[in-house]
C-alpha positions in Angstrom: -17.0 5.3 -1.7 -16.7 9.1 -1.7 -19.0 11.6 -3.1 -16.3 12.4 -6.3 -16.3 8.7 -6.7 -20.2 8.5 -7.1 -19.8 11.5 -9.7 -17.2 10.2 -11.6 -18.7 6.7 -12.0 -22.1 8.4 -13.0 -20.5 10.3 -15.6 -19.3 7.3 -17.1 -22.6 5.4 -16.9 -24.4 8.4 -18.2 -21.9 8.4 -21.2 -22.6 4.6 -21.7 -26.5 5.1 -21.8 -26.3 8.2 -24.2 -24.4 6.3 -26.8 -27.0 3.1 -26.1 -29.9 5.1 -26.4 -28.9 7.8 -29.5 -26.6 5.7 -31.4 -27.5 2.3 -30.9 -31.4 2.7 -30.3 -31.1 0.2 -27.4 -33.2 2.3 -24.7 -36.3 3.8 -24.4 -35.4 6.9 -23.6 -32.1 9.4 -24.0 -31.1 9.4 -20.6 -32.7 8.7 -17.1 -29.7 10.1 -15.2 -31.7 14.1 -15.5 -34.0 12.4 -12.9 -31.3 11.4 -10.3 -29.5 13.8 -7.5 -26.2 13.2 -7.4 -23.9 14.5 -4.7 -21.8 17.4 -4.9 -18.4 17.5 -6.2 -15.8 17.2 -3.4 -13.4 20.2 -3.0 -10.2 20.1 -5.0 -7.2 18.2 -3.5 -4.7 20.7 -1.6 -1.8 17.9 -0.7 1.2 18.3 -2.1 4.8 16.7 -2.0 7.4 18.7 -0.8 11.4 17.7 -1.9 12.1 16.3 1.3 9.4 13.8 1.2 9.9 12.9 -2.3 13.6 12.6 -1.8 12.8 10.4 1.2 10.2 8.3 -1.0 12.6 8.1 -4.0 15.6 7.0 -2.0 13.8 4.3 -0.3 12.8 2.9 -3.5 16.5 2.7 -4.5 16.8 5.9 -6.4 20.5 7.0 -7.3 21.1 10.3 -8.9 22.9 9.4 -12.3 22.2 5.8 -11.9 19.7 4.2 -14.1 17.0 2.2 -12.5 17.2 -1.7 -12.7 14.5 -3.0 -11.0 10.8 -2.3 -11.3 10.5 -0.4 -8.1 13.4 1.9 -9.0 11.8 2.8 -12.3 9.0 3.9 -10.2 11.1 6.3 -8.4 12.5 7.5 -11.5 9.0 8.0 -13.0 8.0 10.0 -9.9 11.0 12.3 -10.4 10.5 12.7 -14.0 6.6 13.6 -12.7 8.2 16.1 -10.3 10.2 18.0 -12.9 7.6 17.9 -16.0 4.2 17.8 -14.7 3.1 14.9 -16.9 0.7 12.3 -15.6 1.8 8.8 -14.9 0.7 7.5 -18.2 2.5 10.0 -20.1 5.7 9.6 -18.4 5.9 5.6 -18.6 5.0 6.5 -22.1 8.3 8.5 -22.9 10.4 6.9 -25.6 13.8 8.1 -27.2 12.4 8.8 -30.4 9.6 11.1 -28.7 11.8 12.9 -26.4 14.2 16.1 -27.7 17.0 16.7 -25.0 18.2 19.2 -27.1 15.2 21.4 -27.6 13.8 20.2 -24.1 10.6 18.9 -25.8 8.8 15.7 -25.4 5.9 14.8 -27.8 3.0 12.7 -26.4 1.3 10.7 -29.3 -1.1 9.2 -26.5 -2.4 11.1 -23.5 -5.6 11.7 -21.6 -7.2 14.5 -24.0 -5.7 13.0 -27.4 -9.1 13.1 -28.7 -10.0 17.0 -27.8 -6.3 18.1 -28.5 -4.3 15.8 -30.8 -0.7 15.6 -30.3 0.8 17.4 -27.3 4.5 19.1 -27.2 5.5 19.7 -23.6 8.6 21.7 -22.8 10.5 20.7 -19.9 13.4 22.3 -17.6 17.2 21.9 -17.8 16.8 19.9 -14.6 13.9 17.4 -16.2 16.5 17.1 -19.1 19.3 15.7 -17.2 16.9 13.2 -15.4 15.6 12.0 -18.8 19.3 11.9 -20.1 20.2 9.0 -18.1 16.9 7.1 -18.8 17.9 8.2 -22.8 21.2 6.2 -22.1 19.9 3.4 -20.3 17.4 2.6 -23.2 19.8 3.3 -25.9 22.4 1.0 -24.2 19.7 -1.8 -23.9 18.3 -1.4 -27.5 15.0 -0.3 -26.8 13.0 2.8 -27.6 10.9 3.3 -24.4 12.5 4.8 -21.4 10.0 2.5 -18.9 9.2 -1.0 -18.9 6.5 -1.3 -15.7 2.7 -0.7 -16.5 0.5 1.8 -14.8 -1.1 -0.7 -12.6 2.6 -2.0 -11.2 3.8 1.5 -10.7 0.3 2.3 -8.6 0.9 -0.9 -6.7 4.4 -0.4 -5.9 4.2 3.6 -5.2 1.2 2.6 -2.6 3.1 0.0 -1.1 6.3 2.1 -0.2 4.0 5.1 0.9 2.1 2.8 3.4 5.7 1.4 4.4 7.1 4.8 5.3 3.6 6.1 6.9 3.1 9.1 4.7 -0.6 9.8 4.5 -3.0 10.9 1.7 -0.4 11.2 -0.8 -1.2 10.2 -4.4 1.4 9.6 -7.3 -0.7 12.4 -9.4 -0.1 14.9 -6.7 3.4 15.3 -8.2 1.8 17.0 -11.0 0.0 19.5 -8.9 3.5 20.1 -6.8 5.1 20.6 -10.2 2.8 23.1 -11.6 2.7 25.0 -8.1 6.7 25.3 -8.5 6.4 26.3 -12.1 3.8 28.9 -11.5 6.5 30.9 -9.9 8.7 31.1 -12.7 6.0 31.8 -15.7 2.3 33.2 -16.6 -0.7 31.0 -16.5 -0.8 30.6 -20.2 3.0 29.2 -20.5 1.7 27.1 -17.7 -1.1 25.6 -19.5 1.1 24.8 -22.7 2.8 22.7 -20.1 0.1 20.9 -18.5 -2.3 20.8 -21.5 -5.3 22.4 -19.6 -7.5 24.4 -22.3 -9.7 25.6 -19.1 -7.6 27.9 -17.2 -10.0 27.5 -14.3 -9.3 23.9 -13.9 -6.0 24.6 -13.9 -5.9 26.9 -11.3 -8.7 25.2 -9.1 -7.3 21.8 -9.1 -3.4 21.7 -9.5 -2.3 25.2 -8.4 -1.9 24.6 -4.9 0.2 27.4 -3.4 -0.8 27.9 0.1 -2.1 31.0 1.5 1.3 31.3 3.6 3.4 30.7 0.4 1.5 33.8 -1.5 1.8 36.0 1.8 5.6 35.7 1.5 6.1 37.2 -1.8 3.8 40.3 -0.9 
């Protein structure tokens, strides 16, 4: 595994040990992890997915503009498009519902997300282009009498996306890279504080280090 995987898994184990020692009294010491030297964290990813590559992926999965998805693979394509337009995580996209998305005000209410315990309910504003994409999903869900926009699981989304990516011989692309691509595009239209409202980051350094992926050539083009 990579150094990042070691650091990530060690963080989980460290937390397990701390709870077991301090709250349950199962362990003789608070943590043995202070005695272990872990590898350094890897540099942030730089991979982005431009619209040409994104279009190639979603078209291969059966995406047709204005036509609601009818298969699991088509749902993955629509989820990927929503992620590119809203900068939401995969789990947040799959959790979108008619009852939590206001297409008029263009605001999605996230009652379940990665940082729920720290931030509480999150409100995500989205663009007019995102509203047009979500309107198709909203109409389809209404016609079928369901609240949720998607019916696939996060695991199915990951498997289907990786399968299509590998079939197209696209290298080193993750579904989550759509979040960074979206935030990088949005950064050209708004300041970092507004950008953080969309992404849900309280730490602006993390937002800039991990998710702002504008290249040096792109920056130079604006000078």
